[in-house]
C-alpha positions in Angstrom: 104.7 73.4 100.8 107.5 74.7 98.5 108.3 78.4 98.9 108.8 79.9 95.4 111.5 82.4 94.4 108.8 84.9 93.4 107.3 84.7 96.9 110.7 85.4 98.5 111.5 88.3 96.3 108.0 89.8 96.5 108.0 89.4 100.3 111.4 91.1 100.5 110.3 94.1 98.4 106.9 94.5 100.2 108.6 94.1 103.6 111.0 96.8 102.7 108.2 99.1 101.6 106.2 98.5 104.8 109.3 99.0 106.9 110.1 102.4 105.2 106.5 103.5 105.6 106.4 102.6 109.3 109.8 104.2 109.9 108.5 107.5 108.3 105.9 107.7 111.1 108.7 108.3 113.7 111.7 109.5 111.6 112.7 111.0 108.3 116.1 112.7 107.5 114.3 116.0 107.1 110.8 117.4 107.3 109.3 116.4 103.9 107.1 119.5 103.7 109.6 122.2 104.7 110.7 124.4 101.8 114.3 125.7 101.9 117.9 124.7 101.4 119.6 124.0 98.1 117.3 123.8 95.2 117.7 120.8 92.9 120.8 119.6 94.7 122.1 116.2 93.5 122.4 113.2 95.8 125.0 113.7 98.5 125.9 112.7 102.1 123.6 115.4 103.5 120.7 114.6 101.0 121.0 111.0 100.0 118.6 111.3 97.0 119.0 115.0 96.4 116.5 117.8 96.8 113.6 118.9 94.6 112.7 122.3 93.0 111.7 123.7 96.4 114.7 122.4 98.3 112.8 119.6 100.0 114.6 116.4 100.8 113.7 113.7 98.2 114.4 110.8 100.5 112.1 112.1 103.2 109.3 112.7 100.7 109.7 109.2 99.2 109.5 107.7 102.7 106.4 109.7 103.5 105.0 108.9 100.1 105.3 105.2 100.9 103.1 105.7 103.9 100.5 107.4 101.7 100.6 104.7 99.0 100.2 101.9 101.6 97.3 103.7 103.3 95.5 104.3 100.0 96.1 100.6 99.0 94.8 99.2 102.3 91.6 101.2 102.4 90.9 100.8 98.7 91.5 97.1 98.7 89.4 96.7 101.9 86.5 98.5 100.3 86.6 96.4 97.2 87.1 93.2 99.1 84.3 93.6 101.6 81.8 94.8 99.1 82.9 92.5 96.2 83.2 89.3 98.2 79.8 89.9 99.8 78.3 90.4 96.3 80.1 87.4 94.9 79.1 84.9 97.5 75.5 86.1 97.6 75.3 85.7 93.8 76.8 82.2 94.0 74.5 81.1 96.8 71.3 82.0 95.0 72.0 81.6 91.2 68.8 83.4 90.3 67.9 87.0 89.5 70.2 88.1 92.3 73.1 86.6 90.4 72.1 88.2 87.2 71.6 91.7 88.6 74.7 91.5 90.8 77.0 90.5 88.0 75.5 92.9 85.5 76.0 95.7 88.0 79.6 94.5 88.4 80.1 94.7 84.7 78.8 98.3 84.6 81.3 99.3 87.3 84.1 97.4 85.7 83.5 99.3 82.5 84.8 102.5 84.2 88.5 102.3 85.1 89.7 103.8 88.4 91.1 106.9 86.8 87.8 107.6 84.9 85.8 107.0 88.1 88.1 109.3 90.1 87.9 112.1 87.5 84.1 111.8 87.7 84.0 111.8 91.5 86.5 114.6 91.8 84.5 116.7 89.3 81.5 116.4 91.6 83.1 116.5 95.0 86.6 118.0 94.3 90.1 116.4 94.3 91.5 114.7 97.3 92.9 111.5 98.7 89.5 110.3 100.1 87.8 110.6 96.7 90.7 108.8 95.0 90.5 106.0 97.6 86.7 105.7 97.0 87.2 105.6 93.2 89.9 102.9 93.4 87.8 100.9 96.0 84.8 101.0 93.7 86.9 99.7 90.8 88.1 96.8 93.0 84.5 95.7 93.8 83.7 93.9 90.5 87.2 92.2 90.5 86.6 90.6 93.9 83.0 89.9 93.1 83.9 87.8 90.0 86.8 86.0 91.8 84.7 85.1 94.8 81.7 84.1 92.7 83.6 81.8 90.5 85.5 80.2 93.4 82.3 79.9 95.4 80.4 78.2 92.6 83.2 75.5 92.5 82.7 74.9 96.3 78.9 74.8 96.0 79.3 71.9 93.6 81.1 69.7 96.2 79.2 66.8 97.6 79.6 67.8 101.3 77.9 71.2 100.5 75.1 69.5 98.6 74.7 67.1 101.5 74.4 70.1 103.9 71.7 71.5 101.7 69.8 68.2 101.6 70.0 68.1 105.5 68.2 71.5 105.6 71.3 73.6 106.4 70.7 77.2 105.3 72.6 78.8 102.5 73.9 81.6 104.8 75.2 79.0 107.3 76.9 77.0 104.5 78.4 80.2 103.1 79.9 81.1 106.5 81.0 77.6 107.5 82.3 76.2 104.2 82.2 78.6 101.3 84.2 81.6 102.7 87.0 79.4 104.3 87.5 77.5 101.0 87.7 80.6 98.8 90.0 82.5 101.1 93.3 81.4 99.2 92.3 82.9 95.8 91.0 86.0 97.5 94.3 86.5 99.4 96.2 86.2 96.2 93.9 88.7 94.4 94.2 91.1 97.3 98.0 91.3 97.0 97.7 91.9 93.2 95.0 94.5 93.6 97.2 96.2 96.3 99.9 96.8 93.8 97.4 98.1 91.2 96.0 100.4 93.8 99.4 101.9 94.5 99.8 102.4 90.7 96.4 103.9 90.4 97.0 106.3 93.3 100.3 107.5 91.7 98.5 108.0 88.4 95.7 110.0 90.0 98.2 112.2 92.0 100.1 112.7 88.7 96.9 114.0 87.2 96.3 116.3 90.2 93.1 114.5 91.5 94.7 112.3 94.1 96.7 113.3 97.2 97.0 117.1 97.3 100.1 119.1 98.1 101.9 119.7 100.4 101.4 116.0 101.4 104.0 114.0 99.5 102.9 111.5 96.9 105.0 109.5 94.4 102.8 110.5 91.5 102.9 114.1 92.4 106.7 114.0 92.6 106.8 112.6 89.1 104.5 115.4 87.9 106.7 118.0 89.5 109.8 116.5 87.8 108.5 116.8 84.2 110.1 120.1 83.4 113.4 119.4 85.1 114.4 115.9 83.8 117.2 117.3 81.8 118.8 119.2 84.7 117.6 117.1 87.7 116.9 113.6 86.5 116.9 112.1 90.0 113.6 113.9 90.7 111.9 111.5 88.2 114.2 108.4 88.6 113.7 107.8 92.4 109.9 108.1 92.5 109.6 106.1 89.3 111.8 103.3 90.9 109.7 103.4 94.1 106.5 102.9 92.2 108.0 100.1 90.0 109.5 98.2 92.9 106.3 98.5 95.0 104.1 97.2 92.2 106.6 94.5 91.3 106.8 93.4 94.9 103.1 92.9 95.4 102.7 91.2 92.0 105.5 88.8 92.8 104.1 88.2 96.2 100.7 87.4 94.6 102.3 85.0 92.1 104.2 83.3 94.9 101.1 82.9 97.1 99.2 81.5 94.1 101.9 78.9 93.6 101.9 78.0 97.3 98.1 77.9 97.8 97.0 76.3 94.6 96.5 72.5 95.4 96.9 71.7 91.7 100.6 72.9 91.9 
């Protein structure tokens, strides 16, 4: 199995992100929520990435924001994967009205992007990280449903699966024994890509004020706070923007690399 350059770069970027997030659990240069000190101070030895409009250390807030982004991504992708894969394999196994209803329901959900869904949910239940996670997770369901259904239909057409049906093996047993293990590679690839998109969606929702609420640090919220100070303190926008870009790039490259490694046609 050849390891692609995309996989190595993506793994390096994502490993760095995870390491920073884990490190923030036990150590940050300063308390990311404490207000005080020099306002809008540029990067220096005492504050590596400067301070924001309230004197809070930018590096500490970026580290804690990485933890927030990963947490949102893990839960949102898990929601979408569990519900979507279940819906997809059930639809592929039966190929009757269950398939039609399930895929049409997925189309309806897919018609509402994560941001629109989050705005709708927060209008009803109020802004917050949990509602943002639910909205992103719901948006991921039809993505995983379609990927798992298409992959499962290919496996169902194989001779050994048809032979199992002819021998009286139940569709549920075949799904657990043969379908799920064989569709795992494309699902893993899709999960890494959706993880990057979940991070981007969380940042967008926080930027709009319906995601993670202050004083908890969030990359999108940091970008929002920097809007009026880009001329006098450009680092307040540059560093969160780079963090989002590298996180999304890392997961996308990781997904591309995994696709190259796991696709038997390559």
